[in-house]
LODOKE-175173 format. One line per field, with one value per residue (C-alpha): residue number from 0; residue in one letter; x, y, z. Coordinates in steps of 0.5 Angstrom, whole numbers, plus 2048, in hexadecimal, padded with zeros to 3 digits. Layout:
<rs>
num [NUM;...]
residu [a;...]
u [X;...]
v [Y;...]
w [Z;...]
</rs>
This chain:
<rs>
num [0;1;2;3;4;5;6;7;8;9;10;11;12;13;14;15;16;17;18;19;20;21;22;23;24;25;26;27;28;29;30;31;32;33;34;35;36;37;38;39;40;41;42;43;44;45;46;47;48;49;50;51;52;53;54;55;56;57;58;59;60;61;62;63;64;65;66;67;68;69;70;71;72;73;74;75;76;77;78;79;80;81;82;83;84;85;86;87;88;89;90;91;92;93;94;95;96;97;98;99;100;101;102;103;104;105;106;107;108;109;110;111;112;113;114;115;116;117;118;119;120;121;122;123;124;125;126;127;128;129;130;131;132;133;134;135;136;137;138;139;140;141;142;143;144;145;146;147;148;149;150;151;152;153;154;155;156;157;158;159;160;161;162;163;164;165;166;167;168;169;170;171;172;173;174;175;176;177;178;179;180;181;182;183;184;185;186;187;188;189;190;191;192;193;194;195;196;197;198;199;200;201;202;203;204;205;206;207;208;209;210;211;212;213;214;215;216;217;218;219;220;221;222;223;224;225;226;227;228;229;230;231;232;233;234;235;236;237;238;239;240;241;242;243;244;245;246;247;248;249;250;251;252;253;254;255;256;257;258;259;260;261;262;263;264;265;266;267;268;269;270;271;272;273;274;275;276;277;278;279;280;281;282;283;284;285;286;287;288;289;290;291;292;293;294;295;296;297;298;299;300;301;302;303;304;305;306;307;308;309;310;311;312;313;314;315;316;317;318;319;320;321;322;323;324;325;326;327;328;329;330;331;332;333;334;335;336;337;338;339;340;341;342;343;344;345;346;347;348;349;350;351;352;353;354;355;356;357;358;359;360;361;362;363;364;365;366;367;368;369;370;371;372;373;374;375;376;377;378;379;380;381;382;383;384;385;386;387;388;389;390;391;392;393;394;395;396;397;398;399;400;401;402;403;404;405;406;407;408;409;410;411;412;413;414;415;416;417;418;419;420;421;422]
residu [m;p;r;w;t;e;a;g;g;r;t;m;p;t;a;n;t;h;g;r;e;i;l;l;i;s;r;c;p;p;y;p;l;y;f;g;d;r;l;i;p;y;y;i;v;r;q;l;a;q;r;g;y;q;i;d;l;l;a;f;y;q;q;p;e;d;l;a;d;i;p;y;y;e;r;y;f;r;s;v;r;l;v;q;e;p;m;r;s;p;l;s;l;l;a;r;a;i;f;k;g;r;r;f;p;a;h;k;s;r;s;w;s;p;e;m;w;e;l;i;e;s;q;l;h;h;r;r;a;y;d;v;v;q;l;f;g;g;v;h;v;y;e;f;r;d;l;l;r;r;y;p;i;v;h;v;p;y;e;s;y;t;l;y;l;e;r;a;l;a;r;a;a;s;p;a;e;r;l;l;a;r;l;r;l;m;a;a;r;r;y;e;s;w;m;f;n;a;a;r;r;v;v;v;v;s;d;l;d;a;r;t;l;r;r;l;n;p;d;l;r;v;a;v;i;p;n;g;v;d;i;e;h;f;v;p;t;g;y;e;p;d;a;p;r;l;l;f;t;g;n;y;a;y;a;p;n;v;d;a;a;l;s;l;i;r;d;i;f;p;a;v;r;r;a;i;p;e;a;e;l;v;i;v;g;p;s;p;p;p;q;l;q;e;l;g;r;r;p;g;v;r;v;t;g;r;v;p;d;v;r;p;y;f;e;n;a;a;l;y;v;s;p;l;r;l;g;a;g;i;k;n;k;i;l;e;a;m;a;m;q;t;a;v;v;a;t;p;l;s;c;d;g;i;n;v;t;h;g;k;d;v;i;l;a;r;n;a;s;e;v;r;k;a;a;i;h;l;l;e;n;h;e;l;r;a;r;i;a;a;a;g;r;a;l;i;e;e;q;y;t;w;r;r;v;a;d;a;y;e;m;l;y;e;t;v;i;r;e;h;a;s;s]
u [7DC;7D8;7D6;7D1;7CB;7CA;7C2;7C2;7C5;7CD;7D2;7D8;7DE;7E0;7E7;7ED;7EF;7EE;7EF;7EB;7E8;7E0;7DC;7D5;7CF;7CA;7C2;7C4;7C9;7CB;7C8;7C3;7C4;7BC;7BB;7BC;7BE;7C3;7C7;7C9;7CE;7D0;7D2;7D5;7D9;7DB;7DE;7E1;7E5;7E9;7EB;7EE;7E9;7E9;7E2;7DF;7D7;7D2;7CC;7C5;7C3;7BC;7BC;7C0;7C1;7C5;7CB;7CB;7CC;7D3;7D7;7D4;7D7;7DB;7E1;7E0;7E1;7E6;7E1;7DA;7D6;7CE;7C9;7C2;7BE;7B9;7B2;7B0;7A9;7A4;7A4;7AB;7AB;7A6;7A9;7AF;7AB;7A8;7AD;7B3;7B8;7B7;7B9;7C0;7C2;7C8;7C9;7C8;7C3;7BE;7C0;7BC;7C1;7C7;7CA;7CB;7CD;7D2;7D5;7D6;7D9;7DE;7E1;7E1;7E5;7EA;7EA;7EA;7ED;7E6;7E5;7DE;7D8;7D3;7CC;7C8;7C0;7BC;7B9;7BC;7C3;7C2;7C3;7CA;7CC;7CF;7D3;7D5;7D7;7DE;7DD;7DA;7D4;7D1;7CA;7C6;7BF;7BF;7B8;7B3;7AD;7AA;7AA;7A7;7A1;79F;79D;79B;796;794;791;78E;788;785;783;788;78D;78D;78E;794;797;796;798;79F;7A0;79F;7A5;7A9;7A9;7AB;7B1;7B3;7B3;7B8;7BC;7C1;7C3;7CA;7CC;7D1;7CD;7C7;7C7;7C0;7C0;7BB;7B9;7B3;7B5;7BA;7B4;7B0;7B5;7B6;7B0;7B0;7B6;7B9;7C0;7C2;7C8;7C4;7C8;7C6;7C9;7C5;7C6;7C9;7C8;7CE;7CF;7D4;7CE;7C9;7CB;7C7;7C8;7C4;7BF;7B9;7B3;7AE;7A7;7A5;7A5;7A6;7A9;7AA;7AE;7AE;7AF;7A7;7A9;7A8;7A1;7A3;7A5;79F;79A;79D;79D;796;794;798;794;78D;78E;793;794;78D;78D;794;792;78B;78F;795;792;799;79C;79F;79F;7A5;7A5;7AC;7AE;7AF;7A8;7A2;79C;797;792;798;799;792;792;798;793;78F;791;798;79A;7A0;7A2;7A8;7AB;7B2;7B6;7BE;7BF;7BB;7BF;7BC;7B6;7B7;7BA;7B3;7AF;7AD;7AB;7AC;7A6;7A6;7A0;7A2;79E;7A0;7A7;7AD;7B5;7B7;7B6;7BB;7B6;7B6;7BE;7BF;7BA;7BD;7C3;7C1;7BF;7B8;7B3;7AF;7A8;7A7;7A4;7A8;7A8;7AC;7B1;7B2;7B9;7BB;7BD;7B8;7B6;7AE;7AF;7B6;7B8;7B1;7AA;7A7;7A0;79C;796;793;790;797;79B;795;796;79E;79F;79B;79E;7A5;7A4;7A0;7A7;7AD;7B1;7AF;7B0;7B7;7B9;7B7;7B9;7C1;7C0;7BE;7C5;7C9;7C6;7C8;7D0;7D0;7CC;7CB;7D0;7D2;7DA;7D6;7D3;7D9;7DC;7D7;7D8;7DF;7DE;7D9;7DE;7E3;7DE;7DC;7E2;7E5;7E0;7E0;7E7;7E6;7E0]
v [84F;855;857;85B;858;85B;85A;854;850;851;852;854;854;85B;85E;861;866;86D;874;876;87D;87E;884;883;887;886;888;889;889;883;885;885;87D;87D;87F;877;879;87D;876;874;87A;87B;873;872;879;877;870;872;878;873;86F;875;878;880;882;889;88A;88F;88E;892;893;894;898;89D;898;893;899;898;891;890;890;889;886;88B;887;881;885;88A;890;890;896;896;89B;89C;898;89A;89A;896;898;894;897;896;88F;88E;891;88D;886;888;88B;887;88E;891;88A;88C;894;895;89C;89E;8A3;89D;89A;899;89B;8A0;8A0;898;899;89E;89A;894;898;89B;894;891;896;897;890;88B;884;881;87A;879;87E;87B;87F;87D;87F;87F;885;88A;887;884;88B;88C;886;88C;88E;887;884;882;87E;877;879;874;877;875;877;870;870;870;875;871;86B;870;873;86D;86A;871;870;869;86B;872;873;879;87A;881;87C;877;87E;881;87B;878;87F;87F;878;87A;87F;87B;875;87A;87D;876;874;878;87D;878;877;87A;875;86F;86D;86E;86B;869;866;861;85C;85F;865;862;85F;864;869;864;863;86B;86A;863;867;869;865;865;863;861;863;863;867;866;866;869;863;866;86B;867;862;85D;85D;857;85B;859;85C;85D;85D;85A;860;861;866;86A;870;874;87C;87D;883;87D;87A;873;873;877;872;86C;870;871;869;867;86B;86A;864;85F;862;862;85A;859;85D;859;852;855;85A;85C;85E;864;869;86D;872;875;87B;882;886;881;886;888;881;87D;881;881;879;878;87B;873;86E;86C;86F;875;879;87C;881;882;87F;87F;878;872;86C;86D;86C;866;863;864;861;859;85A;85E;85F;862;862;866;866;86B;86D;86B;869;867;868;86A;869;862;861;865;861;85A;85D;85F;858;859;854;857;856;85A;85A;857;85E;860;85B;85D;85C;858;851;84F;848;848;844;844;84B;84F;84D;850;852;854;858;85B;855;850;855;855;84E;84E;853;850;849;84B;850;849;845;848;842;843;84B;84A;846;84A;850;84D;84A;851;854;84F;850;857;856;851;856;85C;860;866;864;85F;864;868;861;861;868;868;862;866;86C;867;865;86B;86E;869;869;870;870;86B;86E]
w [781;781;77B;776;772;76B;769;766;76C;76A;770;76F;775;779;777;77B;778;77C;77C;776;775;776;774;778;775;77A;77B;782;787;78B;791;796;796;798;791;78E;787;78A;78D;787;785;78C;78D;786;786;78E;78C;786;789;78E;788;784;781;77E;77D;77C;77E;77A;77D;77D;785;787;78D;790;796;790;790;798;797;793;799;79A;792;790;792;78D;788;784;783;784;781;782;77D;77F;77B;776;775;76F;76C;769;763;762;765;75F;75A;75A;75B;755;750;74F;74D;754;757;759;759;756;75A;761;75E;75C;763;769;76D;769;770;770;768;76A;770;76C;766;76B;76F;769;766;76D;76D;767;769;76C;76B;76C;76D;771;771;777;776;770;76C;772;76E;767;763;763;75E;759;75F;760;759;75A;760;762;767;76C;76D;774;774;779;778;772;773;76D;773;778;774;771;779;77B;775;777;77D;77C;77F;77C;774;776;779;773;76E;771;772;76B;768;76D;76A;763;764;768;763;75D;761;764;75D;75B;761;762;75A;75C;762;761;766;76A;771;775;77C;77A;774;774;772;76D;76A;76A;766;761;75F;75D;75A;758;756;75E;761;768;76E;774;77B;781;787;78D;795;79A;79D;7A2;7A4;7A4;7A9;7AE;7B5;7B7;7BB;7BC;7BB;7C1;7BD;7B7;7B3;7AB;7A7;7A1;79F;799;797;796;791;78C;78B;78B;792;794;790;794;79A;79A;797;79E;7A3;7A0;79C;7A1;7A7;7AA;7A9;7AC;7B2;7B3;7B3;7B6;7BB;7BE;7B7;7B4;7AE;7AD;7A6;7A6;7A1;79F;79C;79E;79B;7A0;79E;7A0;7A7;7A9;7A8;7AD;7B2;7B1;7B7;7B6;7B0;7B1;7AB;7AD;7A8;7A5;7AA;7AB;7AB;7A8;7AC;7B2;7AF;7AC;7B1;7B6;7B0;7B0;7A9;7A3;79F;798;794;78E;788;784;782;77E;77F;785;78C;791;797;795;795;79C;79F;79D;79F;7A6;7A7;7A7;7A4;79D;79B;794;78E;788;785;78C;78A;783;781;787;787;78D;78D;790;797;798;798;797;798;791;792;78C;78F;795;797;797;799;79F;7A0;7A0;7A5;7AA;7A8;7A9;7AF;7B2;7B0;7B4;7B1;7A9;7AB;7AC;7A7;7A1;7A5;7A5;79D;79B;79E;79B;795;795;797;791;78C;78E;790;78D;78D;788;784;783;781;77B;779;778;774;770;76F;76C;768;765;765;760;75C;75B;759;754;751]
</rs>
């Protein structure tokens, strides 16, 4: 039975109530989908709309192209309104971190986004019957607490920025990097210790993120709901790759993906190619920096940049390799690789929030040396590779569909609605 999990291990069955009205206030639009965080609002709302939910979207946009993308998702919403994301000066961020009285603005004049404040006021004035207000994002959306006091709030930061920065600090190489990481970490810990206090529930995608938030604020009620994958889109065809090809995918505007890709090219692939001279490595995804593009000229290595459809690259890969060393939250790339029935070698961090079993549906490798050995072993062992690939697809079908994710959100909504009504 589909379920959601409260931090602490309590699980609850899903609800069957449909047709709720939800106001979604989001740090970003739910499109384009090559930005991994946008998958969550897109697919959850698509599922809920099919179940009769009425959802109004108020979201920040970051670039003009976001406005042109509205037709890709507006059919899932009752209404869509976007406002440009404001600049948040370091001084204003610091002031809210230090001075308790500035944390939650009481008037639009003190908001980072008076325009969004006015939109929320207008939306609540004209349509007061919302069953739930869902906030998607962290520092971008928390500040509207005083406007939303009459409603049960589900806040979805989806990951802990503190956890992200703790890992970044542990791997910082230079004194300057360590200093910057410490300053950011101090600020993140402050914000995440009080930023979610207005929420009936805070939703993150992994137990590690939940534990981090609970460490900062033991009173938080945190629910863990992992991401899903579109198993009707990511469907393996059974195509057999024509070469011992390794694959890594990601958006390279995100520093942990760059770090992983560079490590894969420099520290892992050369040993694989020495053992298997015909081996190839393909690095797929938007925004590869010049350093990564330059390494793409090495023998056997190809850096594609953004592609219209990533599925053929999974189909043409004998092995998906994810040597991520930084980051937080769940990794959609792993869910997609497993859904495409591509065998996966990954660091444990790559599999945060995914219920994998080493040796069954994935091969876990703690460092570059272990990744090299595992990749060579799997490339040379077709039977084992096929078995792991099939088990990965089975795990996705059983536990990580967007239908199951939406079931979990439905149950959570019903819980917070009941709590709010009885308070």
